[in-house]
N, C-alpha and C positions, 0 to 999 in steps of 0.2 A: 314383855308386855302381854297382859291377859286379854282375851276377847271381851267384847262389851256385854255379851250374854252367855248364859250357861243353859244347856239343854237338859231338862229334867222331865220325868213323866208327870202327867197331870195330877196324879195322886199326891204329889208333894205340895200342890196348891189347893186341892179340893178333895172332898169325899163325894160319894154318890149313893143313890138308891135306885132300885129298878122295880117297875111294875109291868103288868101285861093285861091285855084284853084281846082275846082272839089272836090274830097274827100281828098285833101291834105291840111294840115295847115302848115304855116311857122310862127315860133315864134322866134323873135329876143330878145336877152337878152343883155342889154347894161349896163356896170358897171357905177355906180355913180362916182367912182374915180379910177384912174389907179392903186392905191395901192392894190385894191382887185382883180385885174385881175387874177393873178396866182391862188388865192384861188377859183375863179369861174371856171377856167379851170380844176382844180383838182377835184372839187366836183359836178359841173353841167355837168355831163357826159351823154352820150346816155343811159346808163343803169339806171342812176338816173331818167332821164326824162321818160323813159319807165315805171319805177315803179310808178312815180307820175301820169301817165296817164293809169294805169292798168285797171281802170274801163271803159275806152274808147277803150281798146284793139287795140292799133295801130299795123298795119301790119309791120311797120318798123319805126325806129327813127334814123335819121342821123344828125350829128352835123358838122357845118362848122365854123371854127374859123376865126375871123377878128382881129388879135392882135393889129394892128395899131389903130383901133377904140375902143379897149377893149370891143369888142362885139362878140357875137356868134349867129348863126342862126340854129334853129332846124327845120327839115322837118319831119313831122309826117304824114304817109300815113294811110288812113282808119279811121280817127277820126271824120269825119264830117257827119256821117250817110248817106253817098252817095253823099253829096255836096248840094249846094244851091237848085238845081232843084228837088232833090230827098228827101231831109230831111224833116221830119215833126216836128223837134224840133224848139224851139223859136230862137235859135242862129245858124242857118244853115251856116252862114259865119264863125263861130268859133271865133268871136271877143273876147269873154270872156275867151278863152283858155289860154291867156297869164296870166290871174289872177290865174288860176290853177297852172301854172308853177311857178309863183312868190310866191306861198305859200310853195314851196319846202324848207324843213329845211336845213340849212347850218351851219356847225361848224366854228365859227370865233374865232381866237386867240385874246387874250386881247389887243395885240399891234395894232390890226387893228380896234378896236372898235371906235376910233375917226372918221373913214371914213364911218361909217354907216349913212344912212339917217334916219330921224325920231327922236323922243324924246329919250334922254338917260335914262329916268326913265323906259322905256320899258324893260330895262335890269335888273331891280331890281328883287331880288328873289321873286318868286311867281307871277311875271307879265306874 
């Protein structure tokens, strides 16, 4: 008997875009298909994103829902090491932060598996 859900990274359900202003990063998450929107709203929460970014120690994480677009925008304060002019890291704009978010594990029920992006063999046991 198979489990009721499969764990996949968020990028199988959505894509993302990142922007910045000072020490604030904006990360948009856009569903690949409207069928997965409710699942994203339920699981890609402010608390889940804060946990995913724990190593960056954000001062705050706010989520803004855009249901007509099946998208959400996260605003993370204090994750860019001071911002473009102050940071010594290689990604002072935070462009790669969307990839960190898109690696967030999501539980997907079997009936939504046809809406995932990417190869179906990635859901095989042991993959």
